[in-house]
LUMVEX-861832 format. One record per atom (N, C-alpha, C, O): x negated, y negated, z negated. Coordinates in steps of 0.02 Angstrom, whole numbers, plus 50000, padded with zeros to 5 digits. Example, Ala and Ser with C-alpha at 12.3 -4.5 7.8 and 13.67 -1.06 7.14 Angstrom:
BEGIN
493405028449610/493855022549610/493405016549610/492885016649577/493585011249646/493165005349643/493554999849606/493304994349598/
This chain:
BEGIN
411954314951434/411334315851463/411364323551490/411674327751458/411064324851546/411164330851572/410604335951542/410034334151528/410844342751533/410294347551510/410274352951556/410774355351583/409584355051567/409444360051617/409094365851585/408644364751543/409264371951602/408994377951576/408614380851630/408794380451689/408084383851611/407604388651656/407474394751614/407144394751562/407804400751648/407694405851612/407444411351648/407664411751705/406934416851628/406644422251664/406614428351606/406744427951546/406404434151647/406254439851597/405684443651625/405544444051685/405364446251578/404804450451590/404684456851535/404994457851483/404174460451560/404164466051496/403524464051459/403044461551488/403534465451394/402914464151349/403044458451315/403164453151345/403024459051253/402914453951199/402424448251209/402544442151208/401724451951220/401164446951229/401204441951282/401054435951277/401434445351339/401514440251403/402084435951396/402054430351422/402634437951363/403194433851354/402864427451319/402914421651340/402554429251268/402434423251214/401884418851248/401874412851232/401404420951294/400954417451328/401294413451373/401124407551379/401824416151412/402294411551466/402504407051431/402404401251451/402894408151365/403184402351327/402784397751320/402964392051334/402214398951299/401654393551284/401484389951338/401324384051329/401494392451397/401224389251465/401884384451484/401784379251515/402494386151466/403024382551487/402954375451443/403114370151470/402744375651384/402754371251334/402364364651368/402474358751353/401904366851413/401344361351444/401694358051515/401404353651548/402234360251530/402474359151600/402714350651593/402884348251539/402694347451647/402894340751665/403444340251711/403354341551771/404014338351690/404244335651617/404234340151574/404314345951594/404174339251517/404154343651457/404854346251437/405364342851441/404834352751415/405504354751405/405564352751321/405094352551282/406214351551306/406424349651240/406374355451190/406354354451130/406334362051220/406284367951177/406164374051217/406424375451271/405724377851181/405664384651227/405704390751180/405404390751127/406104396251203/406264401451168/406054407751193/406194409051252/405744411951160/405614419551181/405844423651138/405654423751079/406364428051165/406734433151129/406684440451161/406664441351222/406684445451117/406704452151148/407484453551157/407874452451111/407664455951215/408394457251230/408504463251199/408074467651197/409224463951166/409534468851121/409734474151157/410044478251123/409634475951234/410014481651268/409564486851269/409744491951300/409044486751243/408564493551239/408204493551307/407964498951324/408124488351350/407764488951409/407024486851407/406634487451454/406844483851339/406204482251327/405894475951358/405304474251355/406474472451393/406324466051422/406364460451373/406784460851328/405944454751376/405944447651343/406244443251386/406154444251446/406604438351367/406894433251380/406574426451370/406614424151313/406254422851416/405954416151408/406484411451430/406784412351482/406594406251390/406964400851419/406724394251394/406484393751337/406784388851434/406714382351414/407224377351431/407544377651484/407284373151391/407794368051397/407544360751413/407074359051377/407754356451458/407494350951486/408084345651492/408634347051517/407924339451468/408374334351487/408184331051551/408564326751572/407624332751587/407454330451654/407544336451706/407544342151684/407614335551768/407654340751810/406874344851815/406394341951840/406814351651789/406214354351794/405854355251859/406104355751915/405194355351840/404824356451922/404834363851932/404474367851903/405324365451980/405454371952006/404804375252035/404714381352027/404364371652068/403784373752099/403294376352042/402974381652045/403284372151992/402724373751938/403004380751897/402624385051875/403734380851891/403994386951871/403944393251907/403874398651878/403974392551975/403804398652015/403094400452018/402944406352028/402594395552010/401904397351995/401854401751932/401464406451929/402244399951885/402104402551808/402314409751807/402024414251776/402994410651852/403334416551862/402794422151882/402674427351851/402474419751943/401904424151979/401454425951937/401294431851928/401164420051900/400584421951855/400554426351801/400074429551780/401264426051777/401404430751728/401884437051743/402194439751697/401904438951804/402334444251821/402954443751794/403204448651767/403284437951796/404004437751772/404444436851835/404254434151887/405094439551821/405574437551881/405564429051889/405344425151847/405864427351952/405894420151970/406374417551915/406834421051894/406234410551889/406634407951857/407284406051880/407294403751938/407874406451848/408404403751856/408604397151830/408674396251770/408694392151875/408714385151838/409474383551852/409784385251903/409724380051798/410394379251799/410434371351760/410044369251717/410994368151788/411134362251741/411764364351701/412244367051730/411764362951637/412304365151588/412854358451597/412644352751607/413494359851593/414014355051589/413894352051523/413624355151477/414104345651516/414104341851459/414764343251411/415304340351411/414554348551372/415184350351336/414874351351256/414334353551238/415374349151220/415294349551141/415404356051121/415974357951106/414924359751120/414904367251121/415144370051043/415364375751036/415084366451002/415284367150935/415984367150934/416294372050911/416304361250960/416984360150959/417364366451002/417894369050986/417034367851050/417374373551102/417354379451057/417884382351048/416774381851026/416764388250985/417244387450938/417574392550926/417414381250901/417884381850852/418574382950875/418964385850838/418774380650940/419434381850972/419514388650989/420074391150991/418944392351003/419044399251046/418914403850992/419114409651001/418594402550935/418584408050880/419094409350836/419124405650787/419484413650842/420044413850796/419784418150733/419284421650736/420204417450676/419994421950622/419834429150632/420084431950680/419464432150595/419384438950607/419654442750539/419454440750484/420044447550543/420204452750495/419944459650496/420054463850540/419594460450446/419384467850439/419494470750367/419154469650317/420034474650371/420304476150310/420594471750269/421104468650287/420304470750205/420444465650150/420124459050159/420264454150124/419604459050216/419254452550222/419514448850284/419714451550335/419494442350273/419744437350320/419134432550334/418954429050287/418834432150389/418354429050402/418534421350442/418734421550500/418464415850412/418754410450451/418324404550459/417834404150422/418434399650503/418034392550497/418494388550464/419064390350450/418214382150449/418554377550414/419274374950446/419794373350416/419104375150520/419644373150555/420364378350553/420884376550580/420304383450527/420824387850514/421014389250451/421314394350434/420784383350404/420864385650331/421634385850321/421804389050271/422054383450352/422754384050331/423114390750363/423724391850365/422624394650385/422864401850412/422734407250361/422934412950370/422354404950303/422074410950256/422774414050225/423194410650196/422804421050236/423364423450194/423244423550117/422694422450092/423824424950082/423704425250013/423434431149983/423234431049925/423424436650023/423234444250001/422724445650032/422734450950062/422144441650035/421464443950067/420894441250020/421014438149968/420304442750043/419754441850030/419424436850076/419084438950123/419514429150062/419224425650118/418474423650122/418144422050072/418264423750173/417484421950183/417504416250236/417684417450293/417334410250217/417244404250252/416494403850283/415984402950250/416554404750355/415944404250397/416104399750455/416594400350492/415524393950458/415704389350508/415454391550575/414954394950580/415824389550630/415594392150694/414884389450715/414534392650754/414704383550688/414004381650711/413424384550662/412854382050658/413644389750628/413134393450582/412754398850625/412884400050684/412354401650593/411864407250622/412374413250632/412974413350618/412014417850658/412314424850673/412624427450626/412364427150570/413294430750633/413604432250573/414274429350560/414474428250503/414644428150615/415274424550602/415904429850598/416484427950595/415724436350599/416204441550594/416534443750665/416814449150672/416454439050715/416714441350779/416184447250817/416424451150859/415594447350801/415174452450835/415364459250814/415564460250756/415294464050856/415444470550838/415084473150785/415334477650753/414434470650767/413994473750721/414244471150648/414244475050600/414454464750641/414654461750585/415244464050563/415314465750505/415774464450609/416404468350599/416324475650577/416594477850526/415984478750611/415874486150594/415634486150523/415904490350487/415184482250496/415034482350422/415484479750375/415514482150319/415864474750393/416414473550346/416934479150345/417244480150293/417064482950399/417614486750398/417304494150360/417664498250331/416614494750369/416284499250331/416384498650247/416554503150209/416244492350234/416384491350161/417014491950144/417154495650097/417484488850175/418234489750157/418394497050150/418734498950102/418154501350197/418334508850183/417984511750120/418294515850087/417404509850104/417084512650034/417444509849980/417584513249930/417614503449987/418054501249936/418814506049918/419004508349865/419084506249975/419674510649988/419574517049950/419994519349912/418954519949963/418814527649932/418714526749854/418704531449815/418654520849837/418594520449755/417794518949740/417554519349684/417414517149799/416764515149772/416574510349743/416814505449772/416204508449694/415974503249659/415284501249656/414884505149629/415074495149682/414364494149690/414184488949633/414454483449627/413724491149597/413424487349543/412724483649561/412534478449533/412404486649609/411804484849637/411854485049706/411864490349738/411904478449735/412044477849814/411524472949836/411364468149801/411244474349901/410834470649937/411084469450010/411434473550040/410874463850034/410944462350112/410354461450149/410114455850148/410094465550181/409404463750211/409524461550284/409914463950325/409094456050292/409274452650367/410034449350364/410464450750406/410144445150313/410814443950294/411184438150343/411784437050344/410654434450383/411034429250422/411334423950380/411054420150340/412044424450400/412494419350368/412624421650286/412864417650246/412464427250272/412554431250202/413424432750206/413754432150154/413694434350258/414394435650261/414544442450224/415074443450194/414054446950229/414114452950203/413924454050122/414194457950083/413474449950111/413304449350035/413894445449995/414064446649938/414164440350041/414844437250001/415244441550006/415484442549950/415524445850053/416074451050043/415994454749984/416454454849943/415474457549976/415264462549912/415444458049859/415884460149821/415184451949848/415254447749792/415994446449772/416184445449714/416344446549826/417074445449823/417504450449780/417994448849747/417234456349788/417644461349758/417244465149697/417574468949661/416634464249685/416354466949629/415954461249593/415714456549623/415914462349517/415634456549482/414934455649466/414744451549424/414494460149502/413814459149487/413464454849539/413654454849598/413004451649519/412704447649577/412314452149627/411984457249615/412464448949689/412194451949754/411594449549783/411554443449793/411084453449798/410444449549835/410554449349907/410644454449940/410534442649934/410474442250010/409804440050028/409544435549994/409424443050084/408774442850100/408734440850178/409134442550222/408184437150186/408154436650272/407374433650285/407144428750257/407064437650333/406444435550343/406344428250373/405784425750376/406874425050395/406964419450427/407174412750377/407744412050354/406614408050365/406864403250310/407414398950322/407774396550278/407514397650397/408164394550420/408834398650396/409334396450367/408694405350418/409324409150393/409454409650320/410014410750298/408934408950283/409084409150206/409384402350192/409854402350153/409184396550216/409544390350201/410324390850224/410784388650190/410404393950285/411054394750304/411444398350264/412024396650251/411134404650236/411584408850186/411714405050126/412264405550101/411224400850097/411354396950034/411864391950052/412254390450006/411934389150107/412544383650116/413154387650121/413674385350098/413154393850152/413794397850147/414054399650072/414614398850047/413474402250045/413724403349969/413914398649941/414424399549908/413654392149940/413984386249912/414744384749932/415194383449892/414774385249990/415494383050033/415964388050007/416554386650000/415694394349991/416314399649965/416324400249890/416594405149862/416024395149854/416024395549782/415784402449750/416084405749708/415144403949782/414944409749755/414134408549733/413714412949737/414014401849710/413364401349679/413314405549617/413754406049575/412654408649614/412634412349556/412854419849552/412674424149511/413294420249605/413544427749621/413214430649679/413274436749688/412844426849721/412484429049785/411714425049773/411684418849769/411244428449770/410594426549756/410184427549821/410024433349837/410014421849862/409674422349921/409014421049920/408804415849895/408604425649947/407804424949951/407554427050024/407824430850065/407004423550029/406624424750102/406174431450084/405764431650037/406304436250125/405864443050114/405904446450175/406384445550213/405384450850187/405404455550241/405434463150201/405084465250154/405944466050237/406124472450198/406224471350127/406594466850106/405884475450090/405934475550016/405354472349974/405234473249915/404984467850024/404514464349997/404684457249962/404544451849986/404994458349904/405084452049858/405274456149785/405604461149775/404944452049744/405004453949681/405794455149640/405924459049594/406224450649673/406944451149653/407304457949679/407754460349646/407084460849739/407354467049759/406994472849732/407284478349729/406314472149710/405914477349687/406284477849609/406374483349582/406484472049578/406724472149511/407414475449503/407594478149451/407754475049552/408514477849551/408534485449575/408974489249557/408024487349617/408084493949638/408084498849585/407784497249533/408454505949588/408674507449644/409464505149657/409854504549609/409654504049718/410304501249736/410834506049749/410724511949764/411514503249743/412064508249764/412214507349830/412364512049868/412194500749848/412344499549926/411814494449956/411634489649923/411604495650016/411254491250055/411514490350123/411574494850164/411694483450134/411954482550203/411214480750246/410774477450219/411154483050308/410574481250349/410884480450413/411004485550445/411064473850441/411344473050502/410814469750553/410884463950573/410314473650571/409714470450606/409754473950677/410174473050720/409244478050680/409134481550755/408784486850747/408374487150700/408884492750796/408594498450793/407924499950762/407834503850715/407424496150795/406734497650779/406624495950711/406344500350679/406784489450673/406634488950610/407144493550565/406964495050508/407694495450586/408044500350546/407654506550539/407564509250485/407454508650589/406924515650590/406374515050540/406254519250497/406024508850550/405424507150511/405644507750445/405294511650412/406164504950411/406434503850342/406664510550321/406684511150260/406844516250359/407144522850330/406754524650275/407064524950222/406114525850273/405814528050219/405934524750152/406094527650101/405824518150161/405884512650105/406674513850084/406804514150023/407174514450129/407924515450109/407904520850068/408144520150012/407674525650082/407624532350047/407424530849976/407714533449928/406974526949969/406534526749891/406954520949854/406914520749792/407324516349886/407614511749856/408414512649840/408694508549804/408724517649865/409414518849864/409484525449818/409194530749832/409864524649769/409964529449718/410324535349747/410594534149801/410404541649724/410774546849746/411504545249746/411724541849699/411864547149790/412504545149803/412674537949822/413244536149833/412164533949824/412194527249850/412304526949931/412194531849966/412484521649954/412614520350020/412064515350055/411694511450024/412084516050122/411824510050166/412324509750220/412544514750249/412494504050234/412874502350301/412434498250350/412244492450340/412304501950403/411884499950451/412074497750520/412464501450550/411874492650548/412174490550616/411664486450651/411104485950627/411844483350712/411354480850752/411064486450801/410524485650829/411474492050811/411214498150833/411804498450910/412414497650907/411404499550969/411734501251021/412004507751019/411704512250990/412574508651050/412824515951053/412374521151055/412294525551013/412054520451114/411524525651135/410954525951099/410534530151113/410884521351047/410244521750997/410514524850928/410124525050880/411054526650922/411364528850856/411074535350829/410984536450770/410944539950881/410714546850862/410014545950835/409834549050785/409594541650868/408844540750841/408874538350775/408494540750733/409394532850757/409364530450693/409594536650634/409324537750580/410114539650659/410364544650609/409824549850595/409784552050538/409364552050648/408924556450638/408334553650583/408094557150538/408184547250594/407694544550561/407944544350482/407534545550437/408624542750467/408774542650403/408984549950370/408984550750309/409114554050408/409114560750395/408464563050360/408464564950302/407984562850394/407324563050370/407204560350307/406864563650267/407464553750288/407384550750229/407924552150180/407964548750129/408304556450192/408724559150138/409404556750134/409714556750081/409664554550194/410474552050209/410774557150251/410474560350295/411394557650234/411894560050275/412404555250298/412514550550261/412764555950359/413254551950394/413854553250356/414124558750354/414094546650317/414814546050290/415284544750351/415724548850365/415194538650388/415574537350442/415264534550488/414804530950470/415384534950555/415064531950616/415624528950657/416084532450677/415594521650673/416114518350712/415794514750767/415284511350755/416024515050825/415884511050879/416474505950884/417084506850880/416024498750896/416504493050919/416134492250976/415524492450975/416514491151036/416204489051100/415514493151106/415514499251092/414954490051124/414334493551137/413904494651068/413314496051069/414264493951013/413874492450956/414104498550897/414684499250879/413594502550872/413814507650817/413634505050756/413104502050749/414054505950709/413994504350632/413984511650601/414394515850619/413504512950553/413414519550518/413374518150442/413004514250413/413804521850419/413904521750333/413594528050320/413814533550337/413034526850286/412584533750263/412674534250191/412764529550153/412634541250175/412604541950101/411894545750070/411684551050093/411634542650023/411094546949997/411034552449972/411254552949915/410784557349997/410824563949954/410584564849888/410644570249860/
């Protein structure tokens, strides 16, 4: 069965959401509509629809004009098993002592590593993205320096790969939280697949708004691989919830945004421990003064 996409961009969340709602009323109906803020610092939002029948391009053109969006780009997707394709093309990732792999590469796991099984079909956080890789390398660097985390949290955990990495090397329970219910379910599935049930506790929470997080604070180490805006917003709470000498490993930061994040965390009592760029993304390891 053919699949068609119709994609456009515009400025402003409110208009983007209204356009997404209008697309849902098209005939033929889309099987799904997504509205996402682009992560390139442009302020643009992407609106996309998926169709199993050829979409009405005239109706799409009217919607684009009505909401001030760019003309829709309509494409037919090839009939490809995308999960199988991703499995073939995603090779294992090595980040210091950590080895992130899919089950299709189980025979490649070295004996002298900390293995982390993440399926290619799972949510963001396979280790291939520069942000996740940067966080794993930041953790490996801290461990190499002799740091030991007894109270560790992973905010915006996605697949929980960072929480599981910490649980592989330290004995205490790690908290993994995400604002998205589906991400929490994915995290729990990954924790089970890695035999870390009882070692990683997955909860649905926004920021520090959960009794489990509040009960464990102050933390020795917090991962937050999210985006610049929420990272800046969380800076004061990070300062309140990380003890003196503790660390924050932050990513989801475009290289040109890093100075703004550093400034926000400096105000909240943090110094830069290390700063690493991988592609267009920066990972910051900070120390609480």
